[in-house]
MOPAC internal coordinates of N, CA, C and O (Angstrom, degrees):
PM7 1SCF
backbone

  N    0.0000 0     0.00 0     0.00 0    0    0    0
  C    1.4628 1     0.00 0     0.00 0    1    0    0
  C    1.6020 1   103.93 1     0.00 0    2    1    0
  O    1.2310 1   124.46 1   -49.97 1    3    2    1
  N    1.3241 1   109.04 1   130.03 1    3    2    1
  C    1.5030 1   117.01 1   178.84 1    5    3    2
  C    1.4930 1   108.05 1  -107.38 1    6    5    3
  O    1.2310 1   119.39 1   -53.36 1    7    6    5
  N    1.3863 1   118.78 1   126.64 1    7    6    5
  C    1.4530 1   119.40 1  -178.52 1    9    7    6
  C    1.4790 1   105.37 1   -88.26 1   10    9    7
  O    1.2310 1   118.07 1   126.44 1   11   10    9
  N    1.3053 1   121.28 1   -53.56 1   11   10    9
  C    1.4398 1   126.84 1  -178.83 1   13   11   10
  C    1.5062 1   109.32 1  -165.09 1   14   13   11
  O    1.2310 1   121.06 1   -16.13 1   15   14   13
  N    1.3002 1   115.57 1   163.87 1   15   14   13
  C    1.4422 1   122.35 1  -173.45 1   17   15   14
  C    1.6073 1   105.27 1   -72.54 1   18   17   15
  O    1.2310 1   120.22 1   -86.96 1   19   18   17
  N    1.2564 1   117.18 1    93.04 1   19   18   17
  C    1.4639 1   119.00 1   172.99 1   21   19   18
  C    1.6155 1   104.21 1  -147.90 1   22   21   19
  O    1.2310 1   121.85 1    -4.77 1   23   22   21
  N    1.2982 1   114.06 1   175.23 1   23   22   21
  C    1.4203 1   118.50 1   179.71 1   25   23   22
  C    1.5249 1   115.86 1   -56.59 1   26   25   23
  O    1.2310 1   122.29 1   140.86 1   27   26   25
  N    1.3396 1   113.21 1   -39.14 1   27   26   25
  C    1.5392 1   116.39 1  -176.54 1   29   27   26
  C    1.6003 1   104.61 1  -117.99 1   30   29   27
  O    1.2310 1   120.82 1  -134.76 1   31   30   29
  N    1.2786 1   116.03 1    45.24 1   31   30   29
  C    1.4894 1   117.45 1   177.50 1   33   31   30
  C    1.4468 1   119.38 1   -80.73 1   34   33   31
  O    1.2310 1   119.39 1   173.14 1   35   34   33
  N    1.3731 1   118.77 1    -6.86 1   35   34   33
  C    1.5368 1   116.42 1  -176.44 1   37   35   34
  C    1.4960 1   104.65 1  -105.00 1   38   37   35
  O    1.2310 1   121.55 1   -43.97 1   39   38   37
  N    1.2674 1   114.65 1   136.03 1   39   38   37
  C    1.3943 1   123.59 1   172.10 1   41   39   38
  C    1.6312 1   113.90 1  -106.51 1   42   41   39
  O    1.2310 1   119.02 1   -58.74 1   43   42   41
  N    1.2197 1   119.47 1   121.26 1   43   42   41
  C    1.4605 1   124.41 1  -172.35 1   45   43   42
  C    1.4927 1   111.22 1  -113.64 1   46   45   43
  O    1.2310 1   118.66 1   -52.60 1   47   46   45
  N    1.3200 1   120.15 1   127.40 1   47   46   45
  C    1.5012 1   125.09 1   175.98 1   49   47   46
  C    1.5376 1   108.46 1   -78.57 1   50   49   47
  O    1.2310 1   118.04 1   -56.09 1   51   50   49
  N    1.2407 1   121.35 1   123.91 1   51   50   49
  C    1.4649 1   127.13 1  -174.57 1   53   51   50
  C    1.5023 1   108.24 1  -102.79 1   54   53   51
  O    1.2310 1   116.54 1   161.15 1   55   54   53
  N    1.3596 1   124.19 1   -18.85 1   55   54   53
  C    1.3941 1   123.22 1  -177.60 1   57   55   54
  C    1.5463 1   108.66 1   134.36 1   58   57   55
  O    1.2310 1   122.07 1    23.39 1   59   58   57
  N    1.3003 1   113.64 1  -156.61 1   59   58   57
  C    1.4749 1   118.08 1  -174.56 1   61   59   58
  C    1.6115 1   106.39 1  -132.79 1   62   61   59
  O    1.2310 1   122.27 1   -26.19 1   63   62   61
  N    1.3649 1   113.27 1   153.81 1   63   62   61
  C    1.5124 1   116.10 1   171.74 1   65   63   62
  C    1.5938 1   100.90 1  -141.76 1   66   65   63
  O    1.2310 1   121.83 1   -50.26 1   67   66   65
  N    1.3031 1   114.09 1   129.74 1   67   66   65
  C    1.4454 1   119.73 1   175.67 1   69   67   66
  C    1.5726 1   114.22 1    57.05 1   70   69   67
  O    1.2310 1   122.38 1  -158.14 1   71   70   69
  N    1.4206 1   113.05 1    21.86 1   71   70   69
  C    1.4079 1   119.34 1   178.55 1   73   71   70
  C    1.5323 1   112.73 1    92.42 1   74   73   71
  O    1.2310 1   119.83 1  -174.33 1   75   74   73
  N    1.1945 1   117.93 1     5.67 1   75   74   73
  C    1.5144 1   123.52 1  -179.44 1   77   75   74
  C    1.4675 1   106.88 1  -111.03 1   78   77   75
  O    1.2310 1   122.54 1   -43.99 1   79   78   77
  N    1.3945 1   112.73 1   136.01 1   79   78   77
  C    1.4998 1   115.67 1   177.05 1   81   79   78
  C    1.4931 1   109.64 1   -76.17 1   82   81   79
  O    1.2310 1   122.86 1   -30.49 1   83   82   81
  N    1.3309 1   112.12 1   149.51 1   83   82   81
  C    1.5144 1   120.81 1  -179.65 1   85   83   82
  C    1.5251 1   107.43 1  -116.05 1   86   85   83
  O    1.2310 1   120.07 1   -54.88 1   87   86   85
  N    1.3649 1   117.47 1   125.12 1   87   86   85
  C    1.4209 1   120.34 1   174.91 1   89   87   86
  C    1.5559 1   111.55 1  -120.80 1   90   89   87
  O    1.2310 1   117.57 1   -20.50 1   91   90   89
  N    1.2360 1   122.23 1   159.50 1   91   90   89
  C    1.4377 1   125.22 1   162.98 1   93   91   90
  C    1.4863 1   109.22 1  -132.55 1   94   93   91
  O    1.2310 1   122.58 1   -24.77 1   95   94   93
  N    1.4506 1   112.66 1   155.23 1   95   94   93
  C    1.5056 1   115.30 1   171.93 1   97   95   94
  C    1.4622 1   107.90 1  -105.48 1   98   97   95
  O    1.2310 1   119.79 1   -38.51 1   99   98   97
  N    1.2791 1   118.01 1   141.49 1   99   98   97
  C    1.3755 1   124.68 1  -177.98 1  101   99   98
  C    1.5375 1   111.04 1  -149.03 1  102  101   99
  O    1.2310 1   121.24 1    -5.32 1  103  102  101
  N    1.3200 1   115.24 1   174.68 1  103  102  101
  C    1.4459 1   120.34 1  -175.52 1  105  103  102
  C    1.5397 1   110.54 1   -95.43 1  106  105  103
  O    1.2310 1   119.66 1   -38.81 1  107  106  105
  N    1.2541 1   118.26 1   141.19 1  107  106  105
  C    1.4628 1   125.63 1   176.03 1  109  107  106
  C    1.4441 1   112.23 1   -84.28 1  110  109  107
  O    1.2310 1   121.89 1   169.12 1  111  110  109
  N    1.3889 1   113.98 1   -10.88 1  111  110  109
  C    1.4458 1   115.42 1  -179.31 1  113  111  110
  C    1.5559 1   112.35 1   -72.93 1  114  113  111
  O    1.2310 1   122.00 1   -20.74 1  115  114  113
  N    1.3597 1   113.78 1   159.26 1  115  114  113
  C    1.3860 1   124.01 1   172.49 1  117  115  114
  C    1.5471 1   110.37 1   -73.36 1  118  117  115
  O    1.2310 1   119.99 1   -82.60 1  119  118  117
  N    1.3029 1   117.62 1    97.40 1  119  118  117
  C    1.4640 1   123.17 1  -174.61 1  121  119  118
  C    1.5809 1   113.79 1   -56.11 1  122  121  119
  O    1.2310 1   121.50 1   148.04 1  123  122  121
  N    1.3586 1   114.74 1   -31.96 1  123  122  121
  C    1.3758 1   117.40 1   174.74 1  125  123  122
  C    1.5819 1   117.04 1   -60.15 1  126  125  123
  O    1.2310 1   123.41 1   149.07 1  127  126  125
  N    1.2465 1   111.07 1   -30.93 1  127  126  125
  C    1.4298 1   120.31 1  -178.50 1  129  127  126
  C    1.5990 1   114.11 1   -85.02 1  130  129  127
  O    1.2310 1   121.70 1   172.81 1  131  130  129
  N    1.2979 1   114.35 1    -7.19 1  131  130  129
  C    1.4840 1   118.56 1  -177.47 1  133  131  130
  C    1.5277 1   108.34 1   -97.30 1  134  133  131
  O    1.2310 1   121.71 1   -29.81 1  135  134  133
  N    1.3887 1   114.34 1   150.19 1  135  134  133
  C    1.3725 1   118.88 1   170.88 1  137  135  134
  C    1.4340 1   110.93 1   -74.97 1  138  137  135
  O    1.2310 1   120.89 1   -34.53 1  139  138  137
  N    1.3460 1   115.90 1   145.47 1  139  138  137
  C    1.3687 1   120.76 1   175.04 1  141  139  138
  C    1.5542 1   114.36 1   -88.04 1  142  141  139
  O    1.2310 1   123.21 1   -39.21 1  143  142  141
  N    1.2769 1   111.44 1   140.79 1  143  142  141
  C    1.4424 1   116.44 1  -170.23 1  145  143  142
  C    1.5233 1   102.74 1  -129.54 1  146  145  143
  O    1.2310 1   118.28 1   -52.06 1  147  146  145
  N    1.3111 1   120.89 1   127.94 1  147  146  145
  C    1.4099 1   128.11 1  -174.92 1  149  147  146
  C    1.5165 1   109.58 1   -63.95 1  150  149  147
  O    1.2310 1   117.65 1   -48.69 1  151  150  149
  N    1.3254 1   122.08 1   131.31 1  151  150  149
  C    1.3837 1   123.78 1   176.59 1  153  151  150
  C    1.5400 1   111.14 1   -67.76 1  154  153  151
  O    1.2310 1   120.40 1   -23.77 1  155  154  153
  N    1.2534 1   116.85 1   156.23 1  155  154  153
  C    1.4259 1   118.76 1  -175.89 1  157  155  154
  C    1.6242 1   106.88 1   -78.55 1  158  157  155
  O    1.2310 1   122.25 1   -28.41 1  159  158  157
  N    1.3532 1   113.30 1   151.59 1  159  158  157
  C    1.4678 1   116.13 1  -178.14 1  161  159  158
  C    1.5677 1   110.28 1   -51.37 1  162  161  159
  O    1.2310 1   118.55 1   144.33 1  163  162  161
  N    1.2387 1   120.37 1   -35.67 1  163  162  161
  C    1.5525 1   123.12 1  -179.50 1  165  163  162
  C    1.4795 1   108.84 1   -62.55 1  166  165  163
  O    1.2310 1   119.60 1   133.28 1  167  166  165
  N    1.2569 1   118.37 1   -46.72 1  167  166  165
  C    1.5447 1   125.14 1   179.07 1  169  167  166
  C    1.4712 1   107.23 1   -62.10 1  170  169  167
  O    1.2310 1   118.11 1   135.61 1  171  170  169
  N    1.3134 1   121.20 1   -44.39 1  171  170  169
  C    1.4056 1   124.18 1  -174.81 1  173  171  170
  C    1.5252 1   108.97 1   -66.36 1  174  173  171
  O    1.2310 1   120.95 1   149.40 1  175  174  173
  N    1.3164 1   115.78 1   -30.60 1  175  174  173
  C    1.5876 1   116.15 1   175.85 1  177  175  174
  C    1.4009 1   108.04 1   -66.08 1  178  177  175
  O    1.2310 1   117.81 1   141.58 1  179  178  177
  N    1.2870 1   121.78 1   -38.42 1  179  178  177
  C    1.5912 1   123.59 1  -177.55 1  181  179  178
  C    1.4946 1   107.48 1   -66.26 1  182  181  179
  O    1.2310 1   121.96 1   141.14 1  183  182  181
  N    1.4001 1   113.86 1   -38.86 1  183  182  181
  C    1.5566 1   116.90 1   178.99 1  185  183  182
  C    1.4963 1   110.63 1   -66.39 1  186  185  183
  O    1.2310 1   120.68 1   139.50 1  187  186  185
  N    1.2517 1   116.30 1   -40.50 1  187  186  185
  C    1.5584 1   120.64 1  -176.65 1  189  187  186
  C    1.5710 1   107.24 1   -70.98 1  190  189  187
  O    1.2310 1   121.52 1   141.16 1  191  190  189
  N    1.3702 1   114.70 1   -38.84 1  191  190  189
  C    1.4896 1   117.75 1   173.52 1  193  191  190
  C    1.4665 1   115.51 1   -53.99 1  194  193  191
  O    1.2310 1   122.96 1   128.71 1  195  194  193
  N    1.3861 1   111.94 1   -51.29 1  195  194  193
  C    1.4838 1   122.42 1   176.49 1  197  195  194
  C    1.5162 1   114.34 1   -59.18 1  198  197  195
  O    1.2310 1   120.63 1   141.12 1  199  198  197
  N    1.2492 1   116.39 1   -38.88 1  199  198  197
  C    1.4626 1   119.27 1  -179.60 1  201  199  198
  C    1.5436 1   109.32 1   -70.50 1  202  201  199
  O    1.2310 1   120.59 1   143.18 1  203  202  201
  N    1.3041 1   116.48 1   -36.82 1  203  202  201
  C    1.4694 1   118.83 1  -177.55 1  205  203  202
  C    1.5915 1   106.52 1   -74.56 1  206  205  203
  O    1.2310 1   120.74 1   145.88 1  207  206  205
  N    1.2775 1   116.20 1   -34.12 1  207  206  205
  C    1.5328 1   117.95 1   177.34 1  209  207  206
  C    1.4535 1   117.00 1   -66.26 1  210  209  207
  O    1.2310 1   121.52 1   143.18 1  211  210  209
  N    1.3360 1   114.70 1   -36.82 1  211  210  209
  C    1.5148 1   120.29 1  -171.80 1  213  211  210
  C    1.4802 1   112.90 1   -97.37 1  214  213  211
  O    1.2310 1   116.36 1   148.83 1  215  214  213
  N    1.4325 1   124.51 1   -31.17 1  215  214  213
  C    1.3370 1   123.53 1  -171.37 1  217  215  214
  C    1.5140 1   106.20 1  -124.04 1  218  217  215
  O    1.2310 1   119.64 1   -29.62 1  219  218  217
  N    1.3792 1   118.29 1   150.38 1  219  218  217
  C    1.3743 1   128.75 1  -178.99 1  221  219  218
  C    1.6256 1   109.27 1   -83.19 1  222  221  219
  O    1.2310 1   121.33 1  -110.75 1  223  222  221
  N    1.3398 1   115.06 1    69.25 1  223  222  221
  C    1.4007 1   118.67 1  -173.88 1  225  223  222
  C    1.6160 1   112.14 1  -118.46 1  226  225  223
  O    1.2310 1   120.39 1   -19.50 1  227  226  225
  N    1.2091 1   116.86 1   160.50 1  227  226  225
  C    1.4281 1   125.81 1  -179.47 1  229  227  226
  C    1.5628 1   107.02 1   -98.65 1  230  229  227
  O    1.2310 1   121.63 1   -17.39 1  231  230  229
  N    1.2894 1   114.48 1   162.61 1  231  230  229
  C    1.5239 1   116.52 1   179.05 1  233  231  230
  C    1.5678 1   107.77 1   -61.82 1  234  233  231
  O    1.2310 1   118.48 1   141.74 1  235  234  233
  N    1.2264 1   120.50 1   -38.26 1  235  234  233
  C    1.4807 1   123.84 1   175.81 1  237  235  234
  C    1.4988 1   113.44 1   -57.40 1  238  237  235
  O    1.2310 1   121.22 1   132.61 1  239  238  237
  N    1.3526 1   115.26 1   -47.39 1  239  238  237
  C    1.5267 1   121.24 1   170.42 1  241  239  238
  C    1.5163 1   115.10 1   -52.81 1  242  241  239
  O    1.2310 1   121.06 1   135.26 1  243  242  241
  N    1.1265 1   115.58 1   -44.74 1  243  242  241
  C    1.5509 1   126.03 1  -178.23 1  245  243  242
  C    1.5871 1   103.23 1   -64.65 1  246  245  243
  O    1.2310 1   119.02 1   123.85 1  247  246  245
  N    1.3314 1   119.48 1   -56.15 1  247  246  245
  C    1.4799 1   116.43 1  -175.27 1  249  247  246
  C    1.6092 1   110.72 1   -60.24 1  250  249  247
  O    1.2310 1   123.28 1   136.37 1  251  250  249
  N    1.4400 1   111.33 1   -43.63 1  251  250  249
  C    1.4765 1   111.10 1  -177.93 1  253  251  250
  C    1.5415 1   110.05 1   -67.42 1  254  253  251
  O    1.2310 1   117.31 1   150.65 1  255  254  253
  N    1.2734 1   122.72 1   -29.35 1  255  254  253
  C    1.4459 1   125.89 1   175.56 1  257  255  254
  C    1.6478 1   107.33 1   -64.17 1  258  257  255
  O    1.2310 1   122.53 1   123.65 1  259  258  257
  N    1.3576 1   112.75 1   -56.35 1  259  258  257
  C    1.4210 1   115.93 1  -168.61 1  261  259  258
  C    1.5518 1   110.08 1   -65.65 1  262  261  259
  O    1.2310 1   122.41 1   146.91 1  263  262  261
  N    1.3115 1   112.99 1   -33.09 1  263  262  261
  C    1.5345 1   115.62 1  -177.73 1  265  263  262
  C    1.4961 1   115.57 1   -67.52 1  266  265  263
  O    1.2310 1   122.04 1   172.87 1  267  266  265
  N    1.3586 1   113.71 1    -7.13 1  267  266  265
  C    1.5950 1   120.80 1   175.92 1  269  267  266
  C    1.4846 1   110.34 1   -91.55 1  270  269  267
  O    1.2310 1   119.59 1   166.80 1  271  270  269
  N    1.3317 1   118.39 1   -13.20 1  271  270  269
  C    1.4350 1   122.31 1  -168.74 1  273  271  270
  C    1.4949 1   114.04 1   -87.53 1  274  273  271
  O    1.2310 1   118.90 1   -49.92 1  275  274  273
  N    1.3323 1   119.71 1   130.08 1  275  274  273
  C    1.4830 1   121.82 1   168.77 1  277  275  274
  C    1.5612 1   111.87 1   -52.61 1  278  277  275
  O    1.2310 1   120.56 1   -45.71 1  279  278  277
  N    1.2920 1   116.53 1   134.29 1  279  278  277
  C    1.5123 1   122.17 1  -176.92 1  281  279  278
  C    1.5001 1   108.38 1    98.87 1  282  281  279
  O    1.2310 1   119.93 1   159.62 1  283  282  281
  N    1.4178 1   117.74 1   -20.38 1  283  282  281
  C    1.4491 1   115.53 1  -177.89 1  285  283  282
  C    1.4914 1   105.05 1  -111.32 1  286  285  283
  O    1.2310 1   121.84 1   127.03 1  287  286  285
  N    1.4717 1   114.08 1   -52.97 1  287  286  285
  C    1.4031 1   119.58 1   177.12 1  289  287  286
  C    1.5591 1   113.38 1   -59.19 1  290  289  287
  O    1.2310 1   118.09 1   -55.52 1  291  290  289
  N    1.2212 1   121.25 1   124.48 1  291  290  289
  C    1.4052 1   128.20 1  -173.89 1  293  291  290
  C    1.4988 1   117.05 1    87.38 1  294  293  291
  O    1.2310 1   120.39 1   176.39 1  295  294  293
  N    1.4349 1   116.86 1    -3.61 1  295  294  293
  C    1.3679 1   120.33 1   179.24 1  297  295  294
  C    1.5961 1   112.48 1  -117.93 1  298  297  295
  O    1.2310 1   122.93 1   147.84 1  299  298  297
  N    1.3354 1   112.00 1   -32.16 1  299  298  297
  C    1.4162 1   120.03 1   176.81 1  301  299  298
  C    1.5453 1   108.92 1  -114.81 1  302  301  299
  O    1.2310 1   118.79 1   -32.11 1  303  302  301
  N    1.3385 1   119.92 1   147.89 1  303  302  301
  C    1.4538 1   123.03 1   167.24 1  305  303  302
  C    1.6204 1   109.67 1   -94.82 1  306  305  303
  O    1.2310 1   123.23 1   -16.27 1  307  306  305
  N    1.3534 1   111.42 1   163.73 1  307  306  305
  C    1.4640 1   120.04 1   173.70 1  309  307  306
  C    1.5246 1   108.76 1   -49.73 1  310  309  307
  O    1.2310 1   121.50 1   129.46 1  311  310  309
  N    1.3361 1   114.74 1   -50.54 1  311  310  309
  C    1.3896 1   118.68 1  -175.76 1  313  311  310
  C    1.6000 1   114.04 1   -58.21 1  314  313  311
  O    1.2310 1   123.96 1   140.77 1  315  314  313
  N    1.3647 1   110.01 1   -39.23 1  315  314  313
  C    1.5184 1   112.95 1  -175.89 1  317  315  314
  C    1.4622 1   106.01 1   -72.48 1  318  317  315
  O    1.2310 1   117.97 1   138.83 1  319  318  317
  N    1.3400 1   121.48 1   -41.17 1  319  318  317
  C    1.5431 1   118.41 1   173.57 1  321  319  318
  C    1.4649 1   115.41 1   -59.85 1  322  321  319
  O    1.2310 1   120.23 1   140.01 1  323  322  321
  N    1.2731 1   117.16 1   -39.99 1  323  322  321
  C    1.4623 1   124.17 1  -178.34 1  325  323  322
  C    1.6044 1   105.99 1   -62.63 1  326  325  323
  O    1.2310 1   121.25 1   136.50 1  327  326  325
  N    1.3022 1   115.21 1   -43.50 1  327  326  325
  C    1.5486 1   120.09 1   174.66 1  329  327  326
  C    1.5286 1   114.54 1   -58.99 1  330  329  327
  O    1.2310 1   123.62 1   141.55 1  331  330  329
  N    1.3820 1   110.65 1   -38.45 1  331  330  329
  C    1.5209 1   112.45 1   179.14 1  333  331  330
  C    1.5722 1   108.28 1   -71.74 1  334  333  331
  O    1.2310 1   117.62 1   148.27 1  335  334  333
  N    1.2106 1   122.14 1   -31.73 1  335  334  333
  C    1.4250 1   124.66 1   178.75 1  337  335  334
  C    1.5200 1   114.05 1   -54.95 1  338  337  335
  O    1.2310 1   125.14 1   141.57 1  339  338  337
  N    1.4155 1   107.73 1   -38.43 1  339  338  337
  C    1.4671 1   118.09 1   175.88 1  341  339  338
  C    1.5424 1   113.96 1   -74.32 1  342  341  339
  O    1.2310 1   119.73 1   156.37 1  343  342  341
  N    1.2949 1   118.12 1   -23.63 1  343  342  341
  C    1.5055 1   124.76 1  -179.12 1  345  343  342
  C    1.4791 1   115.44 1  -100.18 1  346  345  343
  O    1.2310 1   120.85 1  -171.99 1  347  346  345
  N    1.3457 1   115.97 1     8.01 1  347  346  345
  C    1.5412 1   118.21 1  -172.44 1  349  347  346
  C    1.4554 1   111.01 1   -53.10 1  350  349  347
  O    1.2310 1   123.21 1   -19.64 1  351  350  349
  N    1.3526 1   111.46 1   160.36 1  351  350  349
  C    1.4896 1   122.70 1  -176.47 1  353  351  350
  C    1.5211 1   106.53 1   -64.66 1  354  353  351
  O    1.2310 1   120.10 1   180.00 1  355  354  353

């Protein structure tokens, strides 16, 4: 279902859990063709917090993982990510 032409204009049904429908919002654009933009430090803190909540990972694992991702690699240093780990939400 497309709501309107925007970055998060597509709504995708993912299934159900405990009888409740699960949806996500995503882009219909070809992400390969889009320029990568670094996420803000505040947004990265939320990503880090979510990774720690869901996965049994160390801070080192998180830094290694994030450094491989477009939008992080080349935009953030290992030191900056390590600093954010200490400042997480």
